[in-house]
N, C-alpha and C positions, 0 to 999 in steps of 0.2 A: 305438290309441284307448284301451287300458288305461293308457297312459302319460299320455294327456291327462287321464283322469278321476282319476288318482292324483295328478296336479299340481294339480288342482283342489280335491280333498280337503285335501292339504297347504296349499294357500293359504287354503282357508276356516278351517282351524283356526288358521293365522297370524293371519287378520283377527281371530278371536274373542279371540285373546291380545293383540292391539294394541287393541281396542276400548276397554278402560277407560283406557287412557293417552291416545289420541288423539280420543276422541269421535266415531268414525265417519269422520274424514278420512283415516286410513290405509286403511280398507277401500277407499275410492275410488279412491286412488292406486295401491294394490296390484292392485285388480282391473284398471285402465287398463294397468299395466306388464305383467300376465299376458296380458291379452288381446292386446296388441302385441307381446310378444316371446317367448311360448311357443308353439311349433310342434312338434308330435309330442313333447312332454316335454322339448325342448330348449330352452335359452335363446339368442336371436340378438339381439344388439346392433347397433342402427341407427347409421350413421355419424354421423348428427346427435346422437346421444346424447353425444358427446364434448364437445359445445358447449351447456351448458345455456343455456335462453332465459331464466333470471333474472340471467345475468351481463351487466353493462354494462361499456363502455369509455367514457372521457371523453376528448375531444380538441378540438382546434382545427383547422378545415378552412379552407384558401385554395383559390380557384377560380383559372383561368388568368389572370385579369386582376390577380391579387395582393390581391384583397379577400377579408375573412374572410366566409364564408357561415355558419359554425357557430363558435361561441366558448364553449368549456367546458361542451358539452351531453353528457348520456349517451345513448348508443346501445346497443342490443342487440348483444352480440357475434356472434352468429349473423347478424344483419342486417348487421353491418360487414363480416363475412368475405365474404358474399355480394355486397355491394355493390363491393367493391373486388377481388374474385375472389381471395381469399387461402384458404390451407389453415390449419387449427387447428395444424399444427406450426410454421407461420411466426409464429403470433401467441403461441406459448407464452412466449416470453422476455419479451415485452412485458407478456402478462397476469401473469407472476410479478412483473415490476416493480410492478405496480398492486397485486397482493396484498401485496407487501412495505410498501408505502407505507400500506395501510388498517392494518397491524398495527403500525405504528411512528409514533413522534412526530416523526420528522424531516420538514424542509419539502420537501426534494428528494431523492429516493434516488439514488444513484449507483451504477450497476453497473460494477465495475471490469473487467469483461471485454468489450472492444468488439467490435462485429461490423458488417459492411456486406453484407447478403444481397441478391442480385440474383435477381429473378423475371422472368417473361415481360414484364410491363409495369410493373414498379415496383421501387422498392429500398426494403428495410427497415433503417433505420439505428438503432444502439444505441452512442452515444457519450456517456460520461460521463451527463449527466442529460438528455440528449436522446434521446428515443424517437420516430421519424417515418416515415411512409410517402411517397415521392416517386414520383409518376407524371408523364406528359408533360403534364398539364393540372391536376393536383391535388396538393396537399401536406397531409398530415394530421400534426398534432403532437400527440401524446399528452400530456396535461396530468398534472401530477404533483399528487398529493392527499394529505391528511394526516387523521389521526383527531382530533376534538376532542369537547368536552362534548356538542354537540349533534349529534354523528354526523359522517360524512365530508363534507367541504366542500372546494371548490376553493381551492388556495393558489397564488397566483402571486406568486412573488419578483421582485425588481427585475431580476435578472439574467434571468430568463425572460421578462418582459414588454420588455425592450430586445430580446431575441432575436425575439420575435413581430413587433415594430415593424420591426427590421432586415430579417427575412425578408419582410415585405409591401412594404417599400421596394425590395428587390431584385427581387422578383417583378414589380412595377409598372414597373420601368425596362426599357424595350424595347431590350435589347442584342442586336444582330444576331449579334455574334461567339459568344455563348453561349446555347444553347437554354434552354427553361423548367427543365428538370430539373438542369441544371448550375448555375444561378443559385441554386436551392434547395440543392443540395449545397454550394455554396460558403458560403452563408449559414450551414449548420450547422457548416462547418470553421472559419469564422472566429470562431464563437461558442466552439467547443470550444477553439481555439488561445487565445482571448483569456482564457478560464477557467483554462488551463494557465499562461499567462504570468502572471497575476495570483496565482495560488496559489504559483507559483514565487518571485516577489518577496517574498511574505510569508514563506516559509520561509527564503529568504535572508536577510532583515532580522532576523528572530529569531535565526537562527544566529549572525549577526554580533554581535548584542548579548551572547549567550551567551559566545562566544569571547572578545570583548572583556573580559567580566567575569572570565573564567578567567584572563586575563593578569594581572590585579591579585592575584588570590587563588584557590587551589584550594579551595573549600569543598564540602561534601556536597549542599547544596541546589544549587549550580550544576551539579554533576556529575549530579544527578538530572534537571535540565532538559534537560541535553546528552543524555541516554539518551532522554528522551521525544521529543525533536526528532528525533533519529537514527532513531527509528522511523516518525516520520511522514514524514520525506524518503524514507526506504526505501519506504514504502507509495506515495507520490507517483511516485518512480522507477520502480516496477512499472507503475503507471498510464500514465505518458507513454511508457515503452518498449513497452507493449502497442499504443497507439495508432500510434505510428510503425512497428512491426512490420506492423501490418495494413495501412497505407498501402503500406508497402514490398512486401508479398506482393500487393496489388491491382495495384500497378504492374508487376508480372512476369507478369500474366496478360493476355495479348491479348484472348482470348475475353470475359473479364469486362468489359474495358474498351470492347470493342466493344458489349456488351450494354448499356450505360449510356446509348446513344443512342435513348431512347425516342421522341423526336419524330421522328427519321428512320425508325424501325420503324413507327410509326403512318402515315407518309405511304409506307411501301412501300419505303425505301430499306435495303439490308441492307449492313452494313460488314464487311470481312473483313481478316485480316492486321493490319498496323500503321497501319490508317488511322483512328487515335485520338489525334490530335496535339493537340486542344483539351483534352479530359479528362486527357490524361498530363500535360500543362503545368500544369493546375490542380491536380492531385494531387501533382505533384512539388514544387511551391512549399509547400504545406502540409506536406510531408513533410520539407522542409528546416528548416521552422520547428519541428516536433515534435523533429527531430533536434537542433537548436540546444539546445532546453529540455532534451533528455535529457543532452547534453553538460554543460550548466550544473550540473544536478542531480548529475551523477557528480562534478563539480569540487568540489560541495558535501560529498559524501560523502566524498570524498578529503581535504577539509580535517577532516572529523571524525574520520577515520582517524588522520591526522597528529597531531592535537590529542591524541586518546587515547594514541597511542604516546609523545608527549612528556610527558603527565601520568603515563604509567607510568615513564617514566625519571625524572622529578623524584621521585615517590614511592619508586622503588628507591634512589635517591641520597640522600634523606632517610632511608629505612631503614639504608643503609649507615653514614650518618654517626652515627646512634644506636648501632648497632653498635659503631663505632670508638670512640664516647665510653665506652661501657661497657667495652671493652677498655682503654682508657686509666686508668679507675678500677681495673679489676682490677690492672693492671700497677703502679700506685701503691700499692695495698694490698699486693701481693707484695713491692714493694721496702720498704715500711714494715714489713712482718712481719720481715725480717732484722734491722732496728734493735731491735724489740720482743724477738726471740729472745735477742740478745746482751744487752739490758738484763735479760731475765728470768734468765739464767745468772749475771750479775752480782749480782742482787738475792735469790739464794737465801741461806738462813740457813746457810751453810757455810763454814769457815774456809778463806782461801786468802790467797796472798801479796799479793794486790792490795790487800786492806784495809790491810795495814801500811804500803804505800807511800803517799807524800804526793801523787803525781800519778795515782793509779789511776783517779779519777773522770773526769779529763780524757783519760785514754788509751782509756776504754771509750767514752766519748761520741764522741771522733774516730774510732775504729774503726767505730763503728755508723753514723755519717753516710757515711763513705768507702764502707762496704758498701752502704748505701741508695743512694747516687748512682751507684754502678757498676752495680748490678743494674738501676736505673731507666733508666741510658743504655743498656744492652745490650737491655732490653726494648722501649724506645721505637724503636732502631735496627731491630731486627726487625719491629716493627710499621709502620714507614714504609714498609719493603720490601714488606710485604704490601699495603699501601694504595697503592702506585704500580703501576699497569696498564701494563705496556709490553711491546714485542716485541723488546727488545734483550737479553734473558737468553740464556744458553747453550742452554737447551732450546727456547726459542721460535725461536732463529735456526736450530736444526737443522729445526724444523718448517717454518720458511718456506723453506729450502733443498730440503728433500723435496716441498714444494708446488710449487718452480719446476721441479724435474725432472720432477713429474707433467704 
């Protein structure tokens, strides 16, 4: 009892400190929270406190006939969780997706980590820009929003509108071979693979233009574009690989595949073992498509690595040519130094027998030229040996024999 009185005293003092800032609103909210969560001086948090009532989710809902019964309307998150029998932890990733959209200016937020979560009577999908809930008779697609000058508003891109139209058409098609949830799942996978294929073609076209430009000339601007495109392709490769690995892991789990038959579960038909041919064929076909995209992207990355290696070889070759040119100039100057040395000796103001002879000048010029040419020949021969890179020398031949013996 003393604990309860003490908590009320502390709360009343906090209310008086809050009153000048809140104008009385803080007292009402604080008193309500104290009365509902303070028991014997200890705070007890209700499970519903994890989902505030003022949080909304915006989604488009399809019924069993494939018609849109709700298009881009806000629903309270607590009401949505109760309506579709979901837990707050299941909705956490989708909620984070919407919060990121509200704080950014991008049209559609793409979560790079995909997931397919199976619950008792529904599937929670998170593939690229598609966040959806699939049940045996309902599909809820969570719409992307963006912030603008007038506040948050719905932004439906061309790709998203095409997806909603295709989803409605597939749900309306009465295909006896595929139940309702598989038609919805196939529509999501078709949209995801279409986006991946389109993005792959864009990256491939841009990369081919950059590589063709580098074949003509290696410039700094082109190398910068190659670096930027290499980073984009690496990110796209990671995104496509995660989707492929997700489908591969799902195909290896028989229990998860059997749990995807929500229509049969609703009718009381339980599937066990390997009795999941329809969904296995469906997922395997899109797994092959994703694997083909990943292989194509890996080929693009291999082309980038090959181009970088060739560019490094060309730059190293140009650098070696500049070094050889410098050595040639140094060799020429060294050879010229011999002639200048002899001329300097002859030009000293000292008496010698050469000055008295008639052909002294011709002799000095001839000896200087011969010495210059001889030294130049020897230097160029040594430089030519250094320039040639072969495996025919004596030391190299010994190394080759040692390698063969090993």
